[in-house]
C-alpha positions in Angstrom: 15.2 -44.4 -9.8 12.1 -43.3 -8.7 10.8 -41.0 -6.6 8.4 -40.8 -4.5 5.6 -38.2 -3.6 5.7 -36.9 -0.1 2.1 -36.4 0.8 0.6 -34.5 3.1 -2.5 -35.4 5.0 -5.1 -32.5 6.2 -8.3 -33.7 8.0 -10.5 -30.9 8.0 -13.9 -31.1 10.2 -16.3 -28.8 9.5 -19.1 -28.2 12.3 -22.6 -26.9 11.4 -23.8 -24.2 13.4 -27.3 -23.3 14.1 -28.1 -19.9 14.1 -30.9 -19.6 16.3 -27.4 -20.7 18.7 -26.1 -17.7 17.4 -28.8 -15.6 18.6 -28.5 -17.2 21.5 -24.7 -16.9 22.6 -24.0 -13.5 21.4 -27.6 -11.8 22.1 -28.7 -8.6 19.7 -30.1 -6.4 22.5 -27.1 -5.9 24.9 -24.9 -4.8 20.9 -27.3 -3.4 19.2 -28.7 -0.6 21.7 -24.7 0.4 22.5 -24.0 1.0 18.7 -27.1 2.4 17.7 -26.6 5.5 19.9 -23.3 5.6 19.2 -24.3 5.6 15.9 -26.6 8.3 16.4 -24.7 10.4 19.2 -21.1 10.0 16.2 -22.6 10.1 12.8 -23.3 14.0 12.2 -19.8 15.1 13.1 -18.0 12.5 10.7 -20.0 13.1 8.4 -18.9 16.9 8.9 -15.8 15.5 9.1 -15.1 13.7 6.3 -16.5 16.4 4.4 -14.1 18.9 5.3 -11.3 16.2 4.2 -13.0 15.3 0.4 -15.3 18.4 -0.5 -18.2 16.3 -0.9 -21.1 16.0 0.5 -21.9 12.2 -1.4 -18.8 11.1 -0.8 -17.9 11.9 2.9 -21.4 10.6 3.6 -20.4 7.4 1.6 -17.3 7.2 3.3 -18.8 7.6 6.9 -21.1 5.0 6.4 -18.1 2.2 5.3 -16.3 3.3 8.8 -19.4 2.6 10.7 -19.6 -1.2 9.2 -15.8 -1.1 9.6 -16.5 0.0 14.0 -19.5 -2.4 13.8 -17.6 -5.3 12.7 -15.2 -4.9 15.8 -18.0 -3.2 18.4 -17.3 -5.9 20.7 -13.2 -5.3 20.6 -13.2 -2.0 20.8 -11.7 -0.1 23.4 -11.5 3.6 21.8 -15.0 3.2 19.2 -14.8 7.0 19.1 -11.6 7.2 18.9 -11.2 4.3 16.0 -14.5 5.8 13.3 -12.0 9.1 13.1 -8.8 6.9 12.0 -11.5 4.7 10.2 -13.1 8.2 8.3 -9.4 9.8 8.4 -8.1 6.8 6.4 -10.9 6.4 4.2 -11.1 10.0 2.7 -7.0 9.3 2.2 -8.5 6.0 0.0 -10.8 8.6 -1.1 -8.2 11.1 -2.4 -5.4 8.9 -3.8 -8.4 6.5 -5.8 -9.1 9.8 -7.4 -6.4 11.1 -8.2 -5.2 8.1 -10.3 -8.4 7.8 -11.9 -7.8 11.8 -13.0 -4.6 11.3 -14.1 -6.2 8.3 -16.7 -8.9 10.1 -17.4 -6.7 13.1 -18.3 -5.1 11.2 -20.6 -7.9 10.3 -22.4 -10.3 12.5 -22.4 -10.5 16.2 -24.3 -10.0 18.7 -21.3 -12.9 21.0 -23.4 -15.5 18.4 -22.6 -14.8 18.6 -18.5 -17.6 18.7 -15.7 -17.7 21.0 -14.1 -19.3 21.6 -10.4 -20.3 24.0 -8.3 -17.9 25.1 -5.5 -19.3 25.1 -2.0 -17.7 28.1 0.6 -14.8 29.3 0.2 -13.2 27.7 3.4 -13.9 24.4 1.8 -12.1 25.7 -1.7 -9.1 25.8 0.4 -8.5 23.0 2.3 -9.0 21.0 -0.4 -5.6 22.4 -2.2 -4.1 21.9 0.8 -2.4 18.4 1.1 -4.2 15.5 2.5 -1.7 15.7 6.0 -2.1 19.6 5.9 -5.8 19.4 5.4 -6.4 16.4 7.4 -4.1 18.2 10.5 -6.2 21.2 10.3 -9.5 19.7 10.3 -8.5 17.5 13.4 -7.5 20.4 15.0 -9.5 23.2 14.4 -13.4 21.5 14.1 -12.5 18.1 16.0 -11.5 19.7 18.7 -8.2 17.2 19.4 -5.5 18.1 20.7 -1.9 18.0 18.8 -0.9 15.1 20.8 -4.1 13.7 19.9 -3.8 14.4 16.1 0.0 12.8 16.9 -1.1 9.7 18.2 -3.7 9.5 14.8 -2.1 9.8 12.3 1.5 8.2 13.6 3.4 11.5 13.5 5.4 13.5 16.1 3.3 16.0 17.8 6.3 18.8 16.6 5.4 17.6 13.0 1.5 18.0 14.0 2.8 21.6 15.2 4.9 22.5 12.6 2.1 21.2 9.8 -0.7 23.2 11.8 1.8 26.2 11.3 2.6 25.9 7.8 -0.8 24.4 7.1 -2.3 27.9 8.5 0.3 30.2 6.1 -1.1 28.3 3.2 -4.4 28.9 4.0 -4.0 32.5 4.4 -1.9 32.7 1.3 -5.3 30.7 -0.9 -7.9 33.0 1.0 -5.8 36.5 0.5 
């Protein structure tokens, strides 16, 4: 008995595009000034937001830079670039904490505790924020530093408003206990 192999025929057409044609089709002068103004107006606030969420100004700068790259890639398609930027920054901060938690778990297994590096502690409030869970820290920072309403926080974090309110309450109670 003889088996026949089915062949799938695929034709690929490659189109060589002239870079000058792309530049003329989407003029940079229209997109760049808008984005540059957006960057200048939002950068400081986003670095502050990220620094409060991660507790490190250096990490915050890097997170915000990555977030602006994501916004720039989608610039022409975004209805609310400021809201999208804030969501990206918050998500990147959560990812930063997740990566750091995993790295710390691996380091603790292999590192002698006496050789741990000690960092200077910034201020009392930032230290207290760092001791909260990621969700509580995010809700508190979005509410009191970004001045978002509970409805806006709920939409950004994709949780219910009642969850936002209870998280705010519990976070404030925990902060009060830490700061006393």
